[in-house]
N, C-alpha and C positions, 0 to 999 in steps of 0.2 A: 392581700397576695391567695395565692393559690385558684386565680379564677381558669388554668387550664390543669390544675392537678389531677395527675394519676394519667392524661392523654401523652401520647408518643405523637412528636412531629416531623416530617421530614421537609428539609430544608435544602434544596440545590444554592448553589452560591453561597457556602456557608462559611468559607476560610476568611474571608474580612469583607468591610463594608457593609450591604443592608441583612444580606445574608448572614455575618455575623451576631447584627444587632437584632435581625429577628430569630437567634439560636439564643442569645445571651438573656432577650426578655422574656423570650417561651418561657427557658428555665425558669428564671426567675419569680413565673407565676406557676411555675410548678409543672411543668412539659418534662419528660427525656424528647433526646433529639438523637434524630439520624442526619449525621451532616454530610453533605455530597460535595465534590466541587473538583476541578479539573487540574489545580494545583499546577501548569505550566503555559509556557507562553501557548499564544498562536501567531504564527508568522504571517499573516496580512494585516496583523494590527499594531499598529503604530504604539502604543502603549503595555504596559505588563500587566498581567495577571497574577491573580494570588501566587504562592507557594507553599510549597508542604507543610513549614516551618510559621505559614499564617494559619492554615487548618489545623496545628497543632496548637496553635495560642488561642482558638476557638476551643478546642477545647478544655486547654485548661481553663478558660473562663466559665464554661459551662458549669465544669467540673468542681471551682470554688463557688457554684449554687448550692451546690451540694445533690444536684442533680445527675443522671447519666446522660453519658452521650454516646455513639457509634461514629465514626470518621471514616470518610471513603473518598478516596482520590476517584474521580469518575468522568468522564467528559458524557453531559448531556447529551448531547450528538448523536450517541451512541444506543441506542435501546438496548441491546445485550446488557451493556455496562451498566446502567442505570437501575435495570434491574437486579443484577444480582448485587450492588451496592441495597438496592432496597431490602431485597431477602436477605443481606445479613444480618441489616440492622432490626429488623421486625425479631430474625433469629434470637438476637441480644436483649431486646427489650417487648416480647412477644405480642404486640397491638401496634393498630397505626391509625390515628384518630386524626391525626390535621397532616394537610398538604402546601408546602409555601414554595411555590416553583417561583425563584427569585433568580437563578441565574443568568445572565444576562452581560453581552457587551457591545461595544459600536466602533465601528469599521469605519471612521473619517479619513479623509485624507490619506488611505493608506495607498502604498504602491502597488497593490495588488488586487484593483477595481473588482473583477468579476468574481477572486476568491474571496476579498469582503463582503460582498453580495453575499456567497452561499455560506460561511459560517456565521454571518450575522442570522440569515432564516433561521440557519440549521440550529444554533443556540437560542435564539430568542422567543421562535415561533414551533418550532418545531421540538427543539431542546422542552421546551412547558409541556408541549405535547405528551411526550415520552415520557416524563416524570410522571403527571396525571394516569396516562394508561398503563406506567408499572404500577403503579398506585391503586387503582380501582378496585381490582378483587380482593385487596385486602383491608376497604373501609364497610365499614357498615352504620346504620342509625346513626343519625346523630354528629357526623365528623362534617368535616369543613375539606374547602379546599380554595387558596388564596392564589393567585396570579400578582405579579407582577406589571403592569403597563408602563405607560408615561404619558403625560398631559401631550408630550411630543404625537400621540395618536391620536388627537382631537385639533391639531395645528398644522395641518398638512396641507400647506400651499406651495406649490413651485412652478416657478413660470417654464413654457417648454422650453426653454433655450437654456435649460439647467439641466435638463436633462441630461442623463448619462457623463457628467460631471465629477461626480462621486456616490457611487450605486452604493459602496458601505454605509457610508450615510443617512440616503437612501430607504437602503434595508430596516432599517433602523423601526423608522418610521413608519414603513410598512409592514414588519413584524408587529408590531405591538397591534395597529389596527385589526389585523388579522385574528389577532391573539383575542381584543375585546370581545370580535365578533364569536368566536370557538369558544369563549368562557361566559358568553351569553345563551347560544344553545345547548350548553354543558348544563348549567344552571337549572334548565327548562328541563332538561333530559331526567336529572338526579332530582330534582323538587320532588317527584313522590316518590321515591325511598327513603329521605328526609334525609339527604345529605346538598348539604349547601356548596356552591360554588359562586364567587368571587373574585373581584381585579379591585387592586387598589394602584391611581394614578397618580405618582412622584410628581413635581415640579423639577429641575436643578439640585438634584443631593448632594453633600459633601464626601461626596465618596471616591480612591483615587478614578474611578471611571471623568469623572466632572474633574479632576485636579489631574487632569492630562493634558501633553501635547496638542493632542491633533481638537480635545474641544476648545483650547486657546486661542487657537487657529481660527476654530468654526466661529467662536467669539469675536475674535478679533483679524478678521482679514484681510486689515489694512497694514498688519505688521507682521513684517518676516519671520520672525521670532519671538513670536507675545510670550510673557511671563506670566507667571498669577496674579500678580500685583499686576497687567495689564488688562486680565481677562474678567478680575473679580467688580469690578465696575458696570460691566458690562452685563456679566451676570444677573444684576438686578432687575433689568429689563424686562423678564422671562417673567417676574409677577406683579400684580398689582399693590399688594402688601410690598414695603419699605424694603426687603431681605435681599441678599444676595442668591442665598439657598436655604433649604431644610436640612436639618439632619437627620442621619440613618434612625436614631431613636424615634423621632415622625412616625414614620412609616412603619417602624416596629408596633408601636402604640396602636397605630390601624390595626395593625396585622394580628394583634392579640386579642382585642376587640375581637374582630372576624372570624377569629378561631375559638370563640370562649361561648360561652352560653347564655351569656349577654345578646349573640348576635343570633339568636335560635329561629328566628323565622324573617330574615335577612341572609338573600338568596338573589342570587343575577345582578347585583349594584356593582354599579361600576364609580367607586367611592375617589375621588380626588383629591391629595391633600396635597397642594401646591400654590397655598399662598395667593390668591386669584389669578394664577396664571393666566386661566381659562378663558376667564370675566373679563379679563386685559385682553385677549386672542379675539376672543368674542364679538367684545366694543369695537376692533381694528377694521374688522372682516363684515360684519354684516350690513 
């Protein structure tokens, strides 16, 4: 216990899924939390996002650990909203030590293809940059930044004939690739200041984004209306280890490690938590 005691963590996408798991796990180890989430749907997406009630549940779970939390509804695509949310949190908790840029969406199978591209790039790439840019003026020596990438960033192979068929889905992979490069350069420039920046790359993770109609259709394109039961056996093809997906806590444990002083000399890392998914893909494509 207490691996991040006395620290304050700013987490985007904190209302449910991985973001909630990060908030609770860091709180269990002593951190106070600034939690941000959009808490409303985005029209171009084919699945529902978190609700205000979800964010309230994150608050309840964090407070149950005995830690403090400031929760704010804000859209990571809007720098002004994000800056105001962070400043509100710092005003209540007095400091900032950890940034977890978690908020992410997927725009697969959208009926609004180009808008889905824009929304995914705006959230998964620019939203990460916005969160970090808002936080940088408040960070001091010893701070840690962790961004959520995806093993998909390392597996981009698309035949030319598929180009333009699903821009919202492609945007997810492109955003995660660009995020990885951004974090590499950021870590290089922050290292002399003793501020660390790393990326965690999950494989399939058991969250509402994975358990959604557009994801089922992506994994089972042979079916008109695939269900979870149809898709889950195919989820397992993504990993070298014989599992369909990992759990949010598996990523939260990696985030906790990177945020803690145990990782005080780890920066610029692209850490895969993927049950060997990259190894499997690499073996197929060398």
